C-alpha positions in Angstrom: -8.5 -71.0 60.1 -6.6 -68.2 58.4 -5.7 -66.2 61.4 -6.6 -65.5 65.0 -6.5 -62.9 67.7 -5.3 -64.3 71.0 -5.9 -62.4 74.3 -4.2 -63.7 77.4 -5.5 -62.4 80.7 -3.0 -60.4 82.7 -2.2 -62.2 86.0 -2.0 -60.3 89.3 1.5 -61.8 89.8 4.1 -59.9 87.8 6.5 -62.8 88.0 3.9 -65.0 86.3 3.6 -62.5 83.4 7.4 -62.3 83.1 7.6 -66.1 82.9 4.9 -66.0 80.1 6.8 -63.3 78.2 10.0 -65.3 78.4 8.1 -68.4 77.1 6.9 -66.5 74.0 10.0 -64.3 73.3 10.8 -66.2 70.1 7.6 -64.7 68.4 8.9 -61.2 68.7 9.8 -59.7 65.4 7.8 -62.3 63.5 6.2 -60.5 60.6 3.1 -62.7 60.8 2.4 -61.7 64.4 1.1 -58.3 65.4 1.0 -57.1 69.0 -2.3 -55.3 69.3 -2.0 -54.6 73.0 0.1 -55.6 76.0 -1.6 -59.0 76.1 -3.3 -59.3 72.6 -1.7 -60.7 69.4 -3.0 -61.2 65.9 -1.4 -64.2 64.2 -1.5 -65.1 60.6 -1.9 -68.9 61.2 -1.1 -69.7 57.5 2.4 -68.1 58.0 3.1 -68.6 61.7 1.3 -71.7 63.2 4.2 -72.1 65.6 3.7 -68.6 67.0 0.1 -69.5 67.7 1.1 -72.7 69.4 3.7 -70.9 71.5 1.1 -68.4 72.8 -1.4 -71.1 73.7 1.3 -73.4 75.3 2.7 -70.5 77.3 -0.7 -69.6 78.6 -1.6 -73.3 79.3 1.7 -74.0 81.1 1.3 -71.0 83.4 -2.5 -71.6 83.8 -3.3 -68.2 82.4 -6.8 -67.8 81.0 -6.9 -66.8 77.3 -9.4 -66.3 74.5 -9.1 -67.0 70.8 -11.0 -65.2 68.1 -10.5 -67.1 64.8 -11.0 -65.9 61.3 -11.7 -68.2 58.3 -10.4 -65.5 55.9 -7.9 -62.7 56.2 -9.3 -60.1 58.5 -10.0 -56.7 56.9 -9.4 -53.8 59.1 -11.5 -50.7 58.3 -9.6 -47.5 58.6 -11.7 -44.6 59.8 -10.5 -41.0 59.7 -12.7 -38.7 61.7 -13.6 -35.4 60.2 -11.8 -32.4 61.7 -13.7 -30.4 64.2 -15.4 -27.4 62.6 -13.8 -24.0 63.5 
């Protein structure tokens, strides 16, 4: 696995989410981890396997459902720039 996107379901209890954020705070600022949304991360597994493990462990410990989308090769994001509206 080259990298993965991990999505953790937001719980109804804000205290549970705060506990999860505290459990994963060490991954903040890691250049191999991109926060794609409030609860979605893209992790370069080759550079930051510990960050991946911390996300999964935090979700498991707090019994938060999560999903993993793995990539065998480096993901290639396609940038699309819409045409301007005609005047």
